[in-house]
C-alpha positions as CSV (number, residue, x, y, z in Angstrom):
1,M,3.8,1.8,25.4
2,K,0.6,0.1,25.8
3,L,-1.7,-1.4,23.0
4,T,-5.1,-2.8,24.3
5,F,-6.6,-5.6,22.4
6,E,-9.8,-7.6,23.0
7,N,-9.6,-6.3,26.6
8,R,-6.0,-7.6,27.1
9,D,-2.5,-5.3,27.5
10,Y,0.5,-5.2,25.6
11,L,3.8,-3.6,25.4
12,L,4.9,-2.4,22.1
13,N,8.7,-2.2,21.2
14,P,10.1,1.0,20.1
15,G,9.4,1.5,16.4
16,E,7.3,-2.1,16.0
17,T,4.1,-2.0,14.3
18,V,0.9,-3.3,15.8
19,L,0.9,-6.5,13.8
20,D,4.5,-7.2,14.9
21,C,3.7,-6.7,18.5
22,L,0.3,-8.8,18.7
23,L,2.2,-12.0,16.3
24,R,5.1,-11.3,19.0
25,H,2.5,-12.1,21.7
26,E,1.1,-15.1,19.6
27,Q,-2.3,-13.5,18.7
28,A,-3.9,-15.0,15.9
29,I,-3.9,-12.0,13.2
30,S,-4.9,-13.1,9.7
31,H,-2.1,-11.2,7.5
32,S,0.0,-12.1,4.2
33,C,2.0,-9.4,2.3
34,Q,2.9,-7.5,5.4
35,A,3.2,-4.4,2.9
36,G,-0.1,-2.8,3.2
37,A,-1.6,-4.3,-0.2
38,C,-3.5,-7.2,0.8
39,Q,-5.7,-5.8,3.6
40,S,-5.6,-9.0,5.3
41,C,-4.4,-7.7,8.9
42,M,-7.1,-4.8,9.0
43,L,-8.1,-3.9,12.5
44,R,-10.3,-1.4,14.0
45,L,-9.4,1.9,16.5
46,V,-12.0,1.8,19.4
47,E,-9.7,4.6,21.7
48,G,-6.7,6.7,20.1
49,E,-5.1,8.2,16.8
50,V,-4.0,6.1,14.0
51,S,-1.8,7.6,11.1
52,D,-2.8,8.1,7.6
53,E,-0.3,6.0,6.4
54,A,-2.0,3.0,7.9
55,Q,-5.2,3.6,5.8
56,I,-3.8,3.9,2.4
57,G,-6.0,2.2,0.1
58,L,-8.9,1.7,2.8
59,K,-12.4,2.4,1.4
60,D,-13.5,5.7,2.9
61,T,-16.4,3.8,4.6
62,L,-13.8,1.7,6.3
63,K,-11.4,4.8,7.1
64,V,-14.8,6.3,9.1
65,R,-15.1,3.3,11.0
66,G,-11.6,3.5,12.3
67,C,-10.3,0.5,10.2
68,F,-6.4,0.5,9.6
69,L,-3.9,-1.7,8.6
70,S,-1.8,-3.3,11.6
71,C,1.1,-3.8,9.4
72,Q,1.8,-0.3,8.4
73,C,0.8,1.4,11.7
74,V,3.7,2.1,14.6
75,P,1.6,3.7,17.0
76,E,2.4,7.3,18.5
77,G,0.2,6.9,21.6
78,E,-1.7,4.4,23.6
79,M,-4.3,2.4,21.3
80,K,-7.2,0.4,21.8
81,L,-8.3,-2.0,19.2
82,V,-10.6,-5.1,18.5
83,R,-10.7,-6.9,15.1
84,A,-12.5,-5.7,12.1
85,D,-16.0,-7.1,11.7
86,G,-15.6,-9.2,8.9
87,D,-19.3,-9.3,7.7
88,D,-18.7,-5.8,6.8
89,L,-15.1,-6.5,5.0
90,C,-16.5,-9.2,3.0
91,I,-19.1,-10.5,0.4
92,E,-20.2,-13.7,0.0
93,A,-19.8,-15.4,-3.4
94,A,-20.8,-19.1,-4.5
95,I,-18.1,-21.5,-6.3
96,Q,-19.4,-21.3,-10.0
97,E,-16.9,-23.5,-11.8
98,K,-13.4,-25.3,-11.0
99,G,-11.0,-27.0,-13.5
100,Y,-8.1,-27.2,-14.3
101,L,-5.4,-25.0,-16.7
102,N,-2.5,-27.5,-16.8
103,H,-0.9,-30.0,-14.2
104,N,-0.4,-27.4,-11.1
105,T,-2.4,-24.7,-12.2
106,M,-6.6,-24.5,-11.0
107,I,-9.2,-21.9,-12.7
108,L,-11.6,-20.9,-10.0
109,R,-14.9,-19.1,-10.7
110,L,-17.3,-17.5,-8.4
111,K,-20.3,-15.8,-8.6
112,S,-21.5,-13.1,-5.9
113,S,-24.8,-11.2,-6.2
114,A,-23.1,-8.2,-4.7
115,A,-22.2,-5.3,-6.8
116,I,-18.6,-5.9,-8.0
117,E,-18.6,-3.1,-10.7
118,E,-15.9,-1.8,-8.6
119,C,-13.1,-4.6,-9.5
120,K,-10.7,-4.1,-12.1
121,P,-9.1,-6.8,-13.7
122,G,-5.6,-7.2,-12.1
123,Q,-6.3,-6.4,-8.8
124,Y,-6.8,-9.3,-6.3
125,F,-9.4,-10.5,-3.6
126,T,-8.6,-12.6,-0.4
127,L,-10.8,-15.5,-0.7
128,I,-11.8,-17.0,2.5
129,T,-12.9,-20.6,3.0
130,P,-15.6,-21.6,5.4
131,D,-12.7,-22.7,7.8
132,N,-11.5,-19.2,7.5
133,V,-8.1,-20.3,5.5
134,D,-7.6,-17.3,3.5
135,R,-5.3,-16.7,0.8
136,C,-5.0,-13.8,-1.8
137,Y,-5.5,-14.1,-5.5
138,S,-5.6,-11.5,-8.9
139,I,-8.7,-11.1,-10.8
140,A,-7.8,-12.7,-14.3
141,N,-11.2,-11.3,-16.2
142,D,-13.5,-8.2,-16.1
143,P,-15.8,-9.4,-13.2
144,S,-18.2,-6.2,-14.2
145,V,-18.5,-7.5,-17.9
146,D,-18.5,-11.4,-17.1
147,G,-20.8,-11.4,-13.9
148,F,-18.1,-13.6,-12.1
149,V,-14.6,-13.2,-10.8
150,E,-12.2,-15.4,-12.3
151,F,-8.7,-16.5,-10.5
152,H,-5.7,-18.6,-11.2
153,V,-4.6,-21.1,-8.3
154,R,-0.7,-22.4,-8.2
155,L,-1.3,-25.8,-6.6
156,I,1.4,-26.3,-4.2
157,P,1.8,-29.6,-2.7
158,N,0.1,-29.7,1.3
159,G,-0.8,-26.2,0.8
160,A,-4.1,-25.7,3.4
161,M,-6.0,-23.6,0.7
162,C,-4.9,-26.0,-2.5
163,E,-6.0,-29.0,-0.2
164,W,-9.1,-27.5,0.3
165,L,-9.7,-26.1,-2.8
166,K,-9.0,-29.9,-4.5
167,N,-10.4,-32.1,-1.8
168,T,-13.5,-30.3,-0.1
169,A,-14.8,-26.8,-2.2
170,Q,-17.6,-27.9,-4.6
171,V,-19.8,-26.0,-7.3
172,G,-22.3,-24.4,-5.4
173,M,-20.5,-24.1,-2.3
174,S,-20.4,-20.6,-0.3
175,V,-17.0,-18.6,0.2
176,K,-16.0,-15.0,1.4
177,L,-14.2,-12.6,-0.9
178,R,-12.3,-9.5,1.1
179,G,-11.3,-6.4,-1.2
180,P,-10.7,-5.8,-4.2
181,A,-7.1,-4.4,-3.4
182,G,-4.0,-3.3,-5.7
183,E,-3.2,-0.9,-7.9
184,C,-1.7,-2.9,-10.9
185,F,-4.6,-2.4,-13.2
186,Y,-5.1,-0.6,-16.6
187,V,-5.5,3.0,-16.8
188,G,-7.5,4.2,-19.6
189,D,-6.7,7.9,-20.4
190,Q,-7.2,9.7,-22.9
191,D,-3.6,8.8,-24.4
192,K,-3.8,5.2,-25.7
193,S,-0.8,5.3,-27.7
194,Y,2.1,4.2,-25.3
195,P,3.5,0.7,-25.5
196,L,2.8,-1.7,-23.0
197,V,5.2,-4.4,-21.6
198,L,3.3,-7.1,-19.3
199,A,5.9,-9.8,-17.6
200,G,4.8,-12.6,-15.0
201,T,5.8,-16.1,-14.1
202,G,3.4,-18.6,-12.9
203,T,0.2,-17.6,-12.0
204,G,1.4,-14.6,-12.5
205,L,0.0,-14.4,-15.6
206,A,-3.4,-14.3,-14.2
207,P,-3.7,-10.2,-13.7
208,L,-1.5,-9.7,-16.6
209,Y,-4.2,-11.9,-18.7
210,G,-7.0,-9.5,-17.5
211,I,-5.1,-6.4,-17.9
212,V,-4.1,-7.1,-21.5
213,R,-7.9,-7.8,-22.4
214,D,-9.3,-4.7,-20.3
215,A,-6.9,-2.8,-22.5
216,L,-7.7,-4.1,-25.8
217,Q,-11.4,-3.7,-24.7
218,Q,-10.8,-0.3,-24.1
219,G,-9.2,0.3,-27.3
220,H,-5.7,0.4,-26.5
221,V,-3.5,1.1,-29.8
222,G,0.0,0.9,-29.2
223,P,2.0,-2.1,-29.0
224,M,1.2,-4.6,-26.1
225,I,3.8,-7.5,-25.7
226,L,3.2,-10.2,-22.9
227,Y,5.8,-12.6,-21.5
228,H,5.3,-15.3,-19.6
229,G,7.9,-17.6,-17.7
230,A,7.6,-21.2,-17.0
231,L,10.2,-23.3,-15.3
232,V,9.4,-25.9,-17.5
233,E,7.2,-26.3,-20.9
234,K,4.4,-28.4,-18.9
235,D,3.9,-25.2,-16.4
236,L,2.9,-22.8,-19.3
237,Y,-1.0,-22.5,-20.0
238,L,-3.7,-20.3,-21.8
239,V,-0.9,-20.8,-24.9
240,A,-3.9,-20.9,-27.5
241,E,-6.1,-18.5,-25.8
242,L,-3.0,-15.9,-26.0
243,N,-2.3,-17.1,-29.5
244,A,-5.5,-16.5,-30.5
245,L,-5.5,-13.2,-29.1
246,A,-2.4,-11.9,-31.0
247,G,-4.0,-13.3,-34.2
248,Q,-7.1,-11.1,-33.7
249,Y,-5.1,-8.0,-32.6
250,K,-2.1,-6.8,-35.0
251,N,-1.1,-4.6,-31.9
252,F,-1.1,-7.4,-29.4
253,S,1.9,-10.1,-29.3
254,Y,2.5,-13.3,-26.8
255,R,5.8,-14.6,-25.9
256,P,5.9,-17.6,-23.8
257,C,9.1,-18.2,-22.1
258,V,10.9,-21.8,-20.5
259,L,13.9,-21.4,-18.5
260,R,14.8,-24.8,-19.2
261,G,13.3,-25.2,-22.4
262,E,14.8,-26.1,-26.0
263,A,15.8,-23.9,-28.9
264,G,13.1,-24.3,-31.9
265,Q,9.9,-24.4,-30.0
266,F,7.2,-22.6,-30.0
267,Y,8.5,-20.6,-27.1
268,T,11.6,-18.9,-26.2
269,A,14.3,-20.9,-24.3
270,G,16.0,-19.1,-21.8
271,H,15.2,-16.4,-18.9
272,I,12.4,-14.0,-19.2
273,E,14.1,-11.4,-17.7
274,D,16.9,-11.4,-20.2
275,V,14.2,-11.9,-23.0
276,V,12.1,-8.8,-21.5
277,L,15.3,-6.3,-21.1
278,Q,16.4,-7.0,-24.7
279,E,13.3,-6.3,-26.2
280,L,12.4,-3.1,-24.6
281,P,10.4,-0.9,-26.6
282,E,12.5,1.9,-28.1
283,D,10.5,4.7,-26.3
284,K,11.5,3.8,-23.1
285,A,10.2,7.2,-21.8
286,A,6.6,6.3,-22.5
287,T,6.7,2.8,-22.0
288,R,4.4,1.3,-19.2
289,L,5.5,-2.0,-17.6
290,Y,3.4,-4.5,-15.7
291,L,5.3,-6.9,-13.2
292,C,3.3,-10.0,-11.4
293,G,4.8,-13.4,-10.2
294,A,7.1,-14.3,-7.8
295,M,8.6,-11.4,-5.4
296,E,12.2,-12.4,-6.4
297,F,11.4,-11.8,-9.6
298,V,9.5,-8.9,-9.7
299,A,12.0,-7.0,-7.7
300,S,14.7,-8.3,-9.9
301,L,13.2,-7.1,-13.3
302,R,11.8,-3.7,-12.0
303,K,15.3,-2.8,-10.7
304,K,16.7,-4.0,-13.9
305,A,14.0,-2.5,-16.0
306,F,14.5,1.1,-14.5
307,L,18.1,0.6,-14.8
308,H,17.7,0.5,-18.6
309,G,15.8,3.5,-18.8
310,L,11.8,3.0,-17.5
311,S,10.4,5.2,-15.8
312,S,9.9,4.3,-12.0
313,R,6.3,5.7,-12.2
314,L,5.4,4.1,-15.1
315,I,6.3,0.4,-13.2
316,C,3.3,-1.6,-12.0
317,S,3.6,-4.5,-9.9
318,D,2.4,-6.9,-7.6
319,S,4.4,-9.9,-5.9
320,F,3.0,-12.9,-4.8
321,T,4.3,-14.3,-1.5
């Protein structure tokens, strides 16, 4: 089967996605999760047909223009494609603040003149530098209230984005944001009495921090507990802020967990998965679980929580790749 991309023809292998085909032919296609969530691999259809599955999660305005997620598209016929127009998919933003939350986590705040009311705490944007380096980061605040978007960035040695943020990015500098995307956010329905359990590792705390504050602001009255897992104590962050929040709201609890920790400290020493599973609410059928962080952690705890009696439809997760 033939695929035409930017006036060049490529042959697809049986069952191969558009993204896999183009990457196999060494085409520089932006991509990240390859699961249809980050929307980094979006392309635009010129001729042919695209399945509904390849447009799940896209705005109607993008669907009408023929945009689709190349990682989710297995063509059933010949297609002619071009890159999606980046200017239509992105908004301009300026760096308002950058600093450090701990030894390896940066806080980044971006302000945009574009409307950001659609953003929900817990979703994520793709951040794009002037040199077209792009990475996905979760929203740790409520942009519609604060007027800015807050990211927590784990600083990976020699990472392209991390090096740019540390050494080149300056307050006032312009970047682009694509999104928002993701379904991991608080749903403020009429019943606000169900138990909420939130568990994350590393900067998986970012979306959970946003979700917790959003739920409290919307008047959630059910018990809420947030677990943050770290390898060592110095990897924890926002400890004072979360303890203050727990002191302000009686229905909210904060439980830091340190894998290589010591007994008798302010945190719980041990594996975050074990701690969460031991303390699941009695009303498991109504409990909603939010999971964020490393892909292995999210997949493992999601499965174990289901086996412990939680409903799979009430487990919401975003894993970091």
